[in-house]
N, C-alpha and C positions, 0 to 999 in steps of 0.2 A: 504494500500500500504506500501511497505517497505520503509525505510528511513535510516538515519544515525543510525547505531547500531541495526537496525532491519533486520531480515532475512525474505525475502519474500518466501512463499511457492508456489508451482505450483498452488494449489487450489485458491490462492489469485490473480493470474494473470488474465488479461482480455481475454487471449486466452483459458483459461481452459474450458469454456462452449463449445467450438468448438472441443476440443480434448478428453474430458473426457471419451467418449465411445470407444476410440481406445487406448488400453494399449500400443501399440508400439509407439504411439506419446507421451505418458506420461513418457517414459524412460528418466531419468535425466543423463546428461553427465557433469562431472566436469573437468574444465580446470584450471591448476595451473597458477599462475601469470607468464606472459611472454609466455605462450604456445599459439601457433597459432590455431585458430579455423577453419579458411578457408584462403587459399592462392590463389594468382592469378593462373588461369588455372585449379583449382580443380572443382569438381562437383558443380553444381549450386543448391544444396539443400539449404533450408532455415533453419536458426536456430532462436530460440526464447530465449532471455535472461531472465531467471527466477530470478537469483540473481547474483550480481557482477557488473562489469563494463568492457566494451570492447572498445578497441581503433581500429579505422579504419585508415589505412595509405596507401600511394602509394609511389612509388619510381620514381623520375624524370629521365629524359634521362641522366642526368649527375650523377646519383646514389644517390642523396640527398633524404632522407626520408621526406615525407610531411604528416602531420597529417590532415586527412579529417574530422573525426568525433569521438566523444566519446559517446558511447551508454550506457545508464543506463537501469536498470532492467525493465522488462515488455515491451520489444521492440524487433523488428525483427533485425536479423543480417544475413549477407550473401551477395552474389552477386545479389542484387535486380535489378540492372541495366540490367542483362541478360534477365529478363522477358520482357523487352521493346526493345530487340534487340541491346542493348548497352553493352559496357564493360568498366568499369571505372578502371580496373586493380588495385584493392585494396586488401590488406591483412587485416585480422581482428585477433586480439590477446587479451587475457585476461589481463587487467590492474591489476586486483586483482583476487584472486581465484574466479572463476565464474561457475555458474550452468546454463546449457542450455538444451533445447530439440531440436531434429533434425526433420525437416519435409521434407521428400523426395520430390523432384521437382514434380513428377507425382501426389503425394498426395496433395501437395500445390495447383497445378493447378486445381485439382478436387474440392478442398475446395473453390477456387475462383469462382466457378460456382454458389455458393449460395450468395444471397443478403446479408445475415447477416454477413458472414465471409468477403466477399469482402469489405463491409462497414467498418468492423473492421480494415482490412489491410490498406485500403486507408486513414482512419482517423489517424491511428498510423503513417504511413509513411509521410503523409502530415504535421502532427504536428512536426515530427522530422526534416523535410526539413525546415519548418518555423523557428524552433529553431536554426538550423544551420545558416540560413541567418541572424538571429538576432545576434548570437554570433560573426559573422564575419563582421557585419555591411554591409551585402550584400543586405539589404532590398531595397535600392534604385535601385539596379540592378535587383533583382528578382521581387520585387513588388513595382514599382515606385509610386503607388497610392493605395488608398483603393479600387478603382474600379477594379484594377488589381487583388487584393487579392480576391475580390468577384468573378471575372471571373474565377480564379483558382479554387475556391471552387465550383462554378457552373459546371465547367468542370469535376471535380471529381464526383459530383452528377450525371451528365449525364452518366459517365462511369458506376457508380453503377447501375443506372436505366437500362442501356443497358445490364448489366450482369443479372439483374433481369428479363428482358424481355426474354433474351436468355434462362435462367434457366426455366422460366415458359413455354416457347415454347417447351422445351424438355420433359416436363412431360406428360405422357400419361394418359388421363382421361377415 
């Protein structure tokens, strides 16, 4: 994995095994520091951060910018809330020069039909959500007890299992 002073390559990311056979998904996009990657109201494509750092922010009703999250390499970026029928009205921009790949929404949804990819996605986003809670000391709000954390983890596993059953059911033998 990349770290301080190291540059991560696409081949080193955890998403690479899922995209390596599709050259269109392996196209790298570079964003200069301060350049927006996705804005409120733009297409709901998913981005994956190969190298760099991305800031997620929202604007309050009175115009104040509010930092939501800082995303490090080897993580998903974009309007993930849209996939659950929500809109958190966030913008994402490069904190430093950053390299990402773009996964069109339709392709992402197709990838989510496979157990292996959906497990990857849910584990990545679950870990990021947990880190966000810890950074902001929201753990008492999000996860009041170890049993709640276990329940959250089990809920994700049930979702992954449901995806697996759905995927298996759609295969013609």
